[in-house]
C-alpha positions in Angstrom: 51.9 -48.5 61.3 48.7 -46.6 60.6 48.7 -42.9 61.5 45.3 -41.7 62.6 43.7 -38.5 61.5 44.0 -37.1 65.0 47.7 -37.6 65.2 48.1 -36.1 61.7 46.0 -33.1 62.6 47.9 -32.4 65.8 51.2 -32.7 64.0 50.2 -30.3 61.2 48.5 -27.9 63.6 51.7 -27.9 65.8 53.7 -26.9 62.8 51.3 -24.0 62.2 51.4 -22.9 65.8 55.2 -23.1 66.0 55.6 -21.1 62.7 53.0 -18.6 64.0 54.9 -18.1 67.3 58.2 -17.6 65.5 56.5 -15.1 63.1 55.0 -13.1 66.0 58.3 -13.2 67.9 60.2 -11.8 64.8 57.5 -9.1 64.5 58.0 -8.1 68.2 61.8 -8.0 67.7 61.3 -5.5 64.8 58.8 -3.3 66.6 60.7 -3.3 70.0 64.2 -3.5 68.5 64.9 -6.0 71.3 66.0 -9.6 70.8 65.9 -10.6 74.5 62.1 -10.6 74.9 61.9 -13.4 77.5 64.6 -15.1 79.5 64.2 -18.3 77.6 65.3 -16.6 74.3 68.9 -16.4 75.5 69.7 -17.2 79.1 73.4 -16.5 78.7 72.6 -13.2 76.9 70.1 -12.2 79.7 72.8 -12.8 82.4 75.4 -10.9 80.4 72.9 -8.0 79.8 72.1 -7.9 83.5 75.8 -7.7 84.4 76.5 -5.0 81.9 73.6 -2.9 83.2 74.7 -3.3 86.8 78.1 -2.0 85.8 76.5 0.8 83.9 74.5 1.8 87.1 77.8 2.0 89.0 79.2 4.2 86.3 76.3 6.5 86.7 77.0 6.8 90.4 80.7 7.5 89.7 79.6 10.3 87.3 77.5 11.8 90.1 80.4 11.5 92.5 82.7 13.3 90.0 80.2 16.1 89.6 79.9 16.7 93.3 83.6 16.4 93.8 84.2 19.0 91.0 81.7 21.4 92.6 83.5 21.1 96.0 86.9 21.5 94.6 86.0 24.4 92.2 84.4 26.2 95.2 87.5 25.4 97.3 89.9 26.7 94.6 88.0 30.0 94.0 87.5 30.6 97.7 91.2 30.1 98.5 92.0 32.5 95.6 89.8 35.1 97.4 91.5 34.5 100.7 94.9 34.8 98.9 93.9 38.2 97.6 92.9 39.2 101.1 96.2 38.1 102.5 98.0 40.2 99.8 96.0 43.2 101.0 97.0 42.5 104.6 100.6 42.3 103.6 100.4 45.6 101.9 99.0 47.1 105.1 101.7 45.5 107.2 104.5 46.7 104.9 103.2 50.3 104.8 102.6 50.5 108.5 105.9 49.0 109.4 107.6 52.3 108.4 108.4 55.0 110.9 106.5 57.8 109.1 103.1 56.3 109.8 101.1 57.9 112.7 99.3 56.2 115.5 95.9 57.3 114.0 96.8 55.7 110.6 97.7 52.4 112.3 94.4 52.4 114.2 92.6 52.9 110.9 94.7 50.1 109.4 93.8 47.8 112.3 90.1 48.4 111.5 90.9 47.4 107.9 92.6 44.2 109.0 89.6 43.4 111.2 87.4 43.7 108.2 89.8 41.5 106.2 89.5 38.9 109.0 85.7 39.0 108.7 85.9 38.5 105.0 88.3 35.5 105.4 85.8 34.0 107.8 82.9 34.6 105.5 84.8 32.8 102.7 85.8 30.0 104.9 82.1 29.4 105.7 81.4 28.8 102.0 78.8 26.1 101.3 78.2 23.7 98.4 74.8 21.9 98.3 74.2 23.3 101.9 77.4 21.7 103.1 80.3 23.7 104.7 83.3 22.7 102.5 86.2 23.7 104.9 85.1 22.0 108.1 86.2 18.4 107.5 83.4 16.0 108.5 81.6 18.9 110.2 79.7 19.9 107.1 76.5 20.9 108.9 78.2 23.5 111.1 79.7 26.8 110.1 83.5 26.3 109.8 84.1 29.4 111.9 82.0 30.9 114.6 81.6 34.6 115.2 82.4 34.2 118.9 85.0 32.4 120.9 88.4 32.4 119.3 91.0 32.7 122.0 93.9 34.6 120.4 97.5 34.3 121.6 98.3 37.4 123.8 99.7 40.6 122.6 102.8 41.2 124.8 103.6 44.8 125.8 106.9 45.5 124.1 108.1 47.2 127.3 107.8 44.0 129.3 110.9 42.6 131.1 109.5 39.1 131.0 111.4 37.2 128.3 109.6 33.9 128.4 106.9 32.8 126.0 103.2 33.5 126.7 100.4 31.6 125.0 96.6 31.5 125.4 94.5 28.4 125.5 91.2 27.1 126.8 87.6 26.8 125.6 85.6 30.0 125.8 82.2 29.6 127.4 80.9 33.1 127.0 78.4 34.3 124.5 80.2 37.6 123.6 83.8 38.2 122.6 86.0 39.8 125.3 89.3 41.5 125.9 91.4 40.9 129.0 94.5 42.7 130.4 96.8 40.7 132.7 99.1 43.0 134.7 101.9 42.0 137.0 101.6 43.9 140.3 104.5 42.1 142.2 107.7 41.0 140.5 109.0 37.5 140.7 109.1 34.1 139.0 106.1 32.3 137.7 105.6 30.8 141.2 106.2 34.0 143.2 104.9 36.9 141.1 101.4 38.3 141.6 98.9 39.7 139.0 95.5 41.3 138.4 93.1 41.0 135.5 90.9 43.6 134.0 87.9 42.9 131.6 87.1 46.5 130.8 90.3 48.0 129.5 91.8 48.8 132.9 88.8 50.6 134.5 88.4 47.9 137.2 90.7 45.2 138.3 90.4 41.8 140.0 91.8 40.8 143.3 95.6 40.3 143.5 96.3 36.6 142.7 99.4 34.4 142.8 101.1 33.7 139.4 101.5 30.1 138.1 102.6 28.5 134.9 99.0 28.6 133.8 96.5 31.1 135.1 92.7 31.5 134.7 92.2 34.9 133.0 89.1 36.7 134.4 88.2 39.4 136.8 87.2 37.6 139.9 85.6 40.7 141.3 83.5 41.9 138.4 83.2 38.7 136.2 83.3 34.9 136.1 85.7 32.4 134.7 84.8 31.8 131.0 87.5 29.3 130.2 90.4 31.5 129.0 93.9 30.3 130.1 97.2 32.1 129.9 100.4 29.9 129.8 103.9 30.9 130.6 107.3 29.3 130.2 110.0 29.8 132.8 111.0 33.4 133.3 111.0 36.4 135.7 108.2 39.0 135.7 108.7 42.7 136.5 106.1 44.9 138.1 104.0 46.5 135.3 104.5 43.8 132.7 101.2 43.5 130.7 99.7 40.8 128.5 96.6 41.5 126.4 94.4 38.5 125.8 91.5 38.7 123.3 88.5 36.5 122.5 87.5 37.3 119.0 85.6 36.1 116.0 86.8 33.1 114.1 86.6 30.1 116.4 87.4 27.0 114.3 84.6 24.5 114.6 85.7 21.9 112.0 87.9 18.9 112.3 90.6 17.3 110.1 88.1 14.9 108.4 89.2 13.9 104.8 86.0 13.4 102.7 86.6 10.8 99.9 84.5 9.8 97.0 84.7 6.7 94.8 85.5 7.8 91.2 85.9 4.4 89.7 86.0 0.8 90.9 89.5 0.9 92.4 90.1 4.6 93.0 89.0 7.2 95.6 89.5 11.0 95.6 89.7 13.5 98.4 87.3 16.3 97.7 87.9 18.7 100.5 90.7 20.8 102.1 90.0 21.8 105.7 90.5 25.3 107.1 92.4 23.6 109.9 95.0 22.7 107.2 94.8 25.8 105.0 94.2 28.5 107.5 95.0 27.3 111.0 98.1 25.1 110.8 99.5 27.4 108.1 99.2 30.4 110.5 97.0 32.5 108.3 94.5 33.4 111.0 97.1 33.9 113.7 99.2 36.2 111.5 96.1 38.3 110.7 95.3 38.7 114.4 98.9 39.5 115.3 98.9 42.2 112.7 95.6 43.6 113.9 96.8 43.9 117.5 100.2 45.2 116.6 98.5 48.0 114.7 96.0 48.6 117.5 98.9 49.1 119.9 100.9 51.3 117.5 103.7 48.8 117.5 105.9 49.4 114.5 108.3 46.6 115.2 105.6 43.9 115.7 103.9 45.1 112.6 107.0 44.5 110.6 107.6 41.1 112.2 104.2 39.9 110.9 105.4 40.3 107.3 107.4 37.1 107.4 104.5 35.2 108.9 102.1 36.5 106.3 104.6 35.3 103.6 104.8 31.9 105.1 101.1 31.6 105.5 100.5 32.7 101.9 102.9 30.1 100.7 101.1 27.3 102.5 97.8 28.6 101.2 99.1 28.5 97.7 100.2 24.9 98.2 96.6 24.1 99.2 95.4 25.8 96.0 97.8 23.7 94.0 96.4 20.6 95.6 92.9 21.6 94.7 94.0 22.2 91.1 95.7 18.8 90.8 92.6 17.1 92.1 90.4 19.0 89.6 92.8 17.8 86.8 92.4 14.3 88.1 88.6 14.6 87.9 88.9 15.7 84.3 91.0 12.6 83.5 88.6 10.3 85.4 85.6 11.8 83.6 87.1 11.3 80.2 88.0 7.7 81.1 84.5 7.1 82.5 82.9 8.5 79.3 85.0 6.0 77.2 84.0 3.1 79.5 80.3 4.0 79.3 80.5 4.2 75.5 82.1 0.8 75.3 79.6 -0.6 77.7 76.6 0.8 75.8 78.0 -0.8 72.7 78.3 -4.2 74.5 74.7 -3.9 75.8 73.5 -3.0 72.3 75.4 -6.0 70.9 73.7 -8.4 73.4 70.2 -6.8 73.4 69.7 -5.3 69.9 68.7 -7.5 66.9 70.3 -7.3 63.5 67.2 -5.8 61.9 68.2 -6.6 58.3 68.6 -10.2 59.3 65.4 -10.3 61.3 63.4 -8.8 58.4 64.9 -11.4 56.1 64.0 -14.1 58.6 60.5 -12.7 58.9 60.0 -12.9 55.2 61.2 -16.5 55.2 59.0 -17.3 58.2 56.0 -15.8 56.5 56.5 -18.2 53.6 56.9 -21.1 56.1 53.7 -20.1 57.9 51.7 -19.9 54.7 53.0 -23.3 53.6 52.1 -25.0 56.8 48.7 -23.4 56.9 48.0 -24.5 53.3 49.2 -28.0 54.1 46.8 -28.2 57.0 44.0 -26.8 54.9 44.6 -29.3 52.1 44.8 -32.3 54.3 41.9 -31.3 56.5 39.7 -28.9 54.5 37.4 -26.9 56.6 33.7 -26.7 55.6 30.4 -26.1 57.3 30.1 -29.9 57.6 32.9 -29.8 60.2 30.7 -27.8 62.5 27.5 -30.0 62.1 
């Protein structure tokens, strides 16, 4: 079969074009240090590279999560250490003022110191990281503690004959903190006794009202009901029994929300400890307020009784600090593991995407020879002269 000049030319020219494309591709691999230049080069390699890079992207997010978790927990740990120091100071004040040699004036000064300690605890509990309040659970946009509205359990006059339990509750609706005195004016049970309320330290009093297991605490003559409630268990009241109910700084505005971050594919880490857990349930705040009011009322016995509460509260706080420390250690382990995984993945990506430069350079030299040979073959079979263009 006779092969025409046209077929011969197209075949030889095709060899030149193919060798030239291969030569250029090898040059691009050397200059870019990439061997996956187009999907057709290695479809399986492209798919593998894409999978590796998607995994690497998730690792980058885990690294960001670990960084933010570490910031939260480091701030939590240091803040609770500060609160622990404040509790230790409060205990020193309680221990010293529980002795019989301390004067009423000294206890009043100590009460002011405790009030200052409470303010410092609240300031620490309102710590933020990245503009987020770290002790409020899910309520990260709201201060953990407000400066107004904490209804504190009543201080009971030690001379009272009432032997039941009195607790305060409710939701305060006022805009300023307040102090109430509930005074029994007619003896009897919780259903037969009568009482009055003062909002100004005993200067003026409400109308006489009937006692109940729960009463609204406000002066119905000179004030309005702001949501404070006083609750009693069964017992008998004597005329002159008094209960002091205070609305103070430190209303807890958080919740029990547990904030968790993904730190690897199959693991999540809690990054917060709420003040509800560390300060409220543990009794830290209640103990501080009981100490403050015991000192204000020059009550040596009640001051001493707070010591055990402070010790218990401090123990719970230390447990929370231990939890934060354990979580920080877990972050360190997770970070080391993530670093190793990232290094392995980078190596895998490099293996798929990076060419063997020594081999490519060798192939380029061989391809250059092949290109020259095919070009010479084309030129010898079909020599080019000016006659080709006439």
